[in-house]
N, C-alpha and C positions, 0 to 999 in steps of 0.2 A: 258467495263469491268466493271461488276458490284461486289459490294463488297462479293456477296453470290457468284459468280462463281469465284473468284481469288483460281486460284490453287497452290501453294507454300509451298515448304518446309522450313526447317531452320537447317543449317549444321552449328556446333563451333566444332571445334579442340581446346584442352585442356590439357593443363600441370598439372591440378590440382590447376590453382590458384584461392584463396579466390572470387577475382573479379566475377566469374562465376556466384554464387549467387544472385547478382546484375543484372547481365544481363539477368537471367532467370524470377527474379521476375518483373524486368522492361517490358519485353516482355509479361508477363501474365498477368497484368495490365491494359493493353491497352484495349480498347471497340472494336477495327478493328476486319476483320476476321480473324480468329486464323488460324496457318497454318495448313494443313495435317497433318504434324509430324513435330517434333523438335529432332534430331540426334545429340549427343556430343559425338566426339570421344575422349576416355581417351587414349591420345597418352604419356601416362608415359613411361619412358624402361621399369622399373621394374615393375612388379604387386604391387599394396600396397592394403590399405583399399580401400573400395568403395570410389566412390566421394559424397561430402557433399552437395549434391543438395539440394532446399527449396522444399515443397511441393507448387506445383501448380496445375490447372488445364490442361495445357499444355501437347498434347499427347508426351512424351519425352521417347527417347531410348537411352543409354548408350552402347557404342560399344566400344571394344578394338581393337585400330589400331596400337598397335605393337612398338610404340616410333621411329617410320621413318621418323618422322617432319611433319608438316604440310599440305606440298602440298599432302604425302600420306592418311594421314588423310581423307583430303577434298577428294579426291576421293574416299576414302571407303564409304564416308558417302554420295554422291550423288549417287551412284550406288545401294543404298540401296531404294532409295525414287524411286517415281515413277511419283513425282508433276511436272506440266507444267514450274515452275520457282523452281531453287534453290536459295534460299540466305545463302552466307558465312556471318556469323559474328567472329569474336576473340572474345575470353573469356576474353579480358580487357574493353571492351565498353560497354557502357550501352546507348539502344534505347531509344528516346525521347518518351514523355507520348502520341504523337499521332502517334509513328512509324508503327502501324498496317494500321490505318486508310489512311494515308500518302502511303504508299505503295499501293495501289489501285489503286491510279491516277498514281505513277511511271511505274507500269508494264502494265499501259494499252497506250500500244506504237504499232507504225507499225512492222509488221514483220519483216523488215531490222534490226529493233532494237535488239541484242542480248542479252546486259547487261544495266544494270541501277545500278550507286553507288551511295551509300546514300550520304548527307551532313556531314559531320566528322568537329565537333569542339572538340578544345583541351582546358581545361580551365587551364587560368595561374594565378600566385598568382598578386593580384593587389597591394600590398604593398611593392614591392621591384621588379627588375629587373628580369629575367627569367634566368634559370643558362643555362648551356651549354646544357643540359640533353632535360630539358624542350623545349627549344630552339629547338633542332633535332624533339622533339614527335610532335611540335605543328606545323612542318613543313607536317605532315600528313593532316591537315586539306587542303594543297593546291596540296596533289599528285593525281596523276591519277590513278582511276582502281585499287586499294586497296582492299584485302579482308576484311579489318574490317568492311566493310559494303559493299558487291556487291552481285548483283542477276544476273544469268545467265537462260538463257533458256536450259533447259536440254537437247534438242535435239542437241544443239551448241558444248554443253560439250562431249557427246557422239561423234560428230562429229569428235572434236577436239583431242578427247583421255583423257580432261581434264586436268588437271595438271604435269608437268614434275617433276616424284619425283627425279631428279638429282639434284633439287634444295631442301638442306636438311634442310634449317632456313628459318624462316620466313622473306623472302626480295626481292628477285626476280621473285618469282613464281607467284606470281599475274599479274605483267608487263608482264613476259613472255605468260601468257595463254591471255591476254588483245591485243596483238599482234596477236597472230597467229588467232584470233577469228575475225581481223579486215583484216584480209589476206583471210579471207572468201566470203570478201564481205560484212560484218555483220557492224552494226555500234553499238558504245556504248555511251549511255549519261548520267546526272546526275541528279538525282531526288530531290523531295524535302524533303524528310521523314530525320529527324534530327536525328544522332549518335552521343554521348558524348566519346570520347577516353580519362580520365583520364591519367596523367603521374606516371607512374609505378616508385617506387624507384628503384635507381642505384646504384651500389658500385661506389668506388673512380676509378676503371679501367673499367668501361664499355663501355668508348669510345672506348678505344683498342680494346676489345674483338669483338667490331661490325666490326671492319676490317675486321674480316671473311668473311663479305659479298663482298671482293673484287675478292675472288674466283668466285663465283656467277655471278659475271661480266664479268670474261673471258667467262663462257659460254652464255651470254647476247652476246658479240661482236660475238660469234662463231655461232650462230643461227641468229643473225638478222644485221649484218654486225656493221660497225664503228659508222654508227649513231643513233645507238638505243636508246642514252641519250635523243635525241630531240625527237622521239618519242614517249615517254612515259612524254615527258615535265619536262624532267631535266635539269640542266644547264652541262657543260662541265665535272666538276668535277676535282679532282687535282692530278690525277694520274703523271702526268709527275713534277708537282711539288715535291711531295712525291720521286719521282725516284730520282731528281737532289738532294734531301735533304739526302739521303740514300749513294747516291755514293760518294755524299761531305763528310760525315759523316765516310764513310770507308776507301777515300782514306786519310783523313786527320788522322786517325788512324794507317792506316798502313805506311803513311809516318813518322809519329812521332817515329816510331821503328827503323827508317835508321838513317845512318849516315852521317855527312857532310852536309855542307853547303844548299846545293841541296834539301835535304830530308827536312830538317827544314824550308827553304823556302815553300817547297808543302805542309807541313803541315800546315802550317800559313794561306796560302789562303785558302787550304781546307776547314779549322775550320773557317775562317771567314765567306766563303761562308754558311759553313751548320750553323753557327749562326745567319745569317742574314735571313735564310729560318726559320729557327724553330723559331725565334723572332717572324718574320711575321706571321706564323700560332698562335704562342700563343697571340700574339697582337688581331688578327681577330678572337679570340674563347673568349677572355678576354674583351673587348671594350663594346660590346652589355653587357653584364652581369652585377651580383649582387656586384662584386669585394671584396666580404668577404673572410677572410683570409683561409679559406676551400677551396673556391672556385677557390682562385689562388695558392694554392700549387697544387690544382687536374688539371687546366689548363696546369702550368710551366712541370709539370711531364708528363702528356700524350702527351702536344705538340711533347715532346723529342722521345715517344715512338711509337706515332702515324704512322710518315713515314716509319719506318723501316717496322713494323707490316702491313700495307697495302701492300708494295712491297712484302712482303715475301706471302701473301697471294694470292695476282695476282699471282707471280710466279706459286704456284703451281696451281691456279686454270686455267693458261695455259697451263703446264702440262700436267693435267690431262686431260684437251679439248684435246690439241694435239695428246694424245696417244689414244684418241677415235674420232680421226679425219680423218678415213681412208673412203673413197669415198660412200656414201649410194647407196644403189639400185634405181633404176627407180620405182619399183615397187616391191610387195610381192606379189605371189599367193600362196593361198594354196588349198592344197586338204582337202575335207570336212572331209568324216568319218573316223575318228583314228587319225585324224591330228587334227582337230579341235573341234569334238564331237566324244564322244565314239560309236563305231559301232553298228548299230541295223540295220543289213541285210535286205536289201528293206523298209526302213524305212518311212511309213505314217505317224506314229501319231506325233504331234509335243508334248506329255506329255513324249515322251522318248527322248528328245534330251538332253543330259548331256554334258557340255562342259566340255574337258579335262584340267585338274591341269595346270594354268601358262598361259593358250591361252589368255584370256582376257586380263591380263597386256601385254603378248607380242604383240598384236594387238594395245592396247593403247601407248607401244613406240612408233611405227609405227607413231599412228596417230600423238602424238606428235611433233613427227621430220619430221612431213610433206609428209610421205612416202605413197603412195596409196598402197592399199591391196584390193585384190578381192579372188574369188574362182574359182577352176578348178576343176570341180567333174565329174566322170563317175556315171549317173544313169540309167542303163540299166533295172531296178526294172519297169520301165515306157513301154519298149519296151515288155517287159516280161509279162505286166498285170498285176502285183501284187502291182503296184499303179499307181493311175493317177497325170496327171502333174497339180494338182490343190493338191492335197495331195503331191507333191514335193513342191510346192509353200509353201503351209503352214507349214513344217517344213523348209525351207528355212527361213520364216520371223521368225519361233520362234529361229533359230540360230543367227539371228540378232538380237531380241530382247535380247536375254541373251550375245551376244559379241560386239553387237556396228555393226555400219552400216561399211558395205564394197561398194567398189566404183566398183566395176564390179562383177556379178555374170555369171559362162558360165558352163553350166551343159550339158552334152551329154546323149540324154535319149536313144541312139540306142543301137540295140544289139549284142554281136560280130561279128555276120555274116552279118552285115547291111551293110560293105565296106564306112563307113565314115569316114571322115579325122580328126574328133573330139573327138573320143574315145581313152584315153589314151593308149597304149603308142605313138599313132600318137600326132603331135605336134601343133592338129587344134585348143583348148581350150586356149593354151598358146599363141598364134598367135592373137586370137581373143581378148583374156582378155589385151594384148598388146595394139591391136591395139584401143580397147575401151577407153581404158586409155591415148592414144596417147604418149607410151613410144615404145622405139625399144623391139623387145623382146630379145635382147641378153645384155639389161641392167637391167634384171627381175631377181629374184630369186624365185623358186616353191621351195616348202616345202612341203613334202608329206610323207607316210608310205609305200612305195613300190616300186618295180623295174620300174613299169611303171609309176609312177610319175617321177622318175628320168631321164628316155629315153624320156618322153615328154619333158622335159626342155631340154635336149639335143639335140633332133631333133629340137629343137626352136631355138639352140643357148642360149639359157638363163643359168645360173648356178642353181645347182640343190641341195638342202639339202635333204636327208633320217634321220626320225625320226624313227626308227624302233620301232615298235609294237611285239604282240604277235604274229602277222600274217603273217610278213615280214618275208619272206625264210631266211635263212643263205647266200646263193648264192647272194643275192639281196645286204645283207649287205657288204659282199666280194666285189661285183660289184662299190658298191657306195665308198667303200673305195680307190680303184682304180682309178675310173671315174668322183666322184662328194665329196660329202664333207658328212660326218654324225655326227648326234648331237644327244644327249640323248634326249632331250624334246624342245619343240617349244620354248619355252621359252628362253632355251640355245643359240638355231640357233638364232633368233633375236637379243640375248643381243651378242653375235659374231659381227654381223653387224653393230650395232651402236656403239659397245666399250664400251658399259655399263656392269656394274656385277648385277648377280643376287643372 
């Protein structure tokens, strides 16, 4: 891959940190090949004054992403660009002086390599020992597949649906994507480009607030099994110790309220366990640090608060994932016209393809959860001579371009009187799609806007969801309420299946 042919875009979510300016200036002064586009996602929850960006020669676009978190912001960014590679940078990093030049070699990789991580360095003070917070940031230098500087092939992001937007904080969304990308058979590698990650200032209780990430750990366990930490290069964590500390502390507090010798003995024993475990945590955090009075006070106070905070957030995450833990469908099959895209009768013109609102998000949710998706569509315009099979293929290609890849396409091009077994309401399209995906028809869900979609699903033994439109007859809605399911939108239908909130 020559430098002049390197096709990449840079995506940067931000909450308006001043460090964003340093990032853009560093990216601009490099003499390597420039990105096709730099997309800055303004993810501040409330609209504020425009971001204070430096003047550069970079082709930079600023997009509001609604304050939904870095995963959603990154998805908004990569979907807006058409480059072969998308490089994600955090807004608090500084690319090295040869970053763009080094990127050329980093992305000159075999086709089975889907992503390449930059080499992260964290500058630490040389005149003293680093604080607990500084050591935590320094751990990013050894972390795998973090989006502080991570490049992915855009086609792989399409196939996987991008980042899982249930991760609302910058913590596990990058590891989740990496595991899903590797599950497709692709490799991830580390490149030679250097990126510096300075240590941000942190408040007294920053380490306690960071325990909110335990809720995301519950999602990781649910999605990737109990050994997910090992698969992303981490140690076992301290969940069990935090739980033991919290239980001992609660037991001591409750027993102290009781009367009698047995209660006092229990309180003393539990209190001793709590004190020993808390002291172990505090010592572990204090020993490598500077041991200045302020740092000692921070370590002592937060070591008391961290275990119950960690347990609370983990319990919250487990509860949330348990509520959403119903069995996923083996596959979801969509009708095309008026379900995925606005209906244009016998459309043979790709320029008239307009996706329905929320459909792209719903399709990506399914991709993120590893649920195969397909299209089952009657296209009798071919039999009627109103469009050719080439026209149909061109329109379907445009649907894929705008909505991402589908795992199977099944179209019936016959007329009503041709006597085929595939035209809905016959079950043929559903059965063929299930066979193509290697799943039982009875474990599929069919989403469509007419009674024929519901009937085809029912005949194949699949679950049917009707999403009514203006052309859906009232009796079809009534029948669906009795024999199938009805949802107001495709987005809502998919959210119900996956236990998500829209």
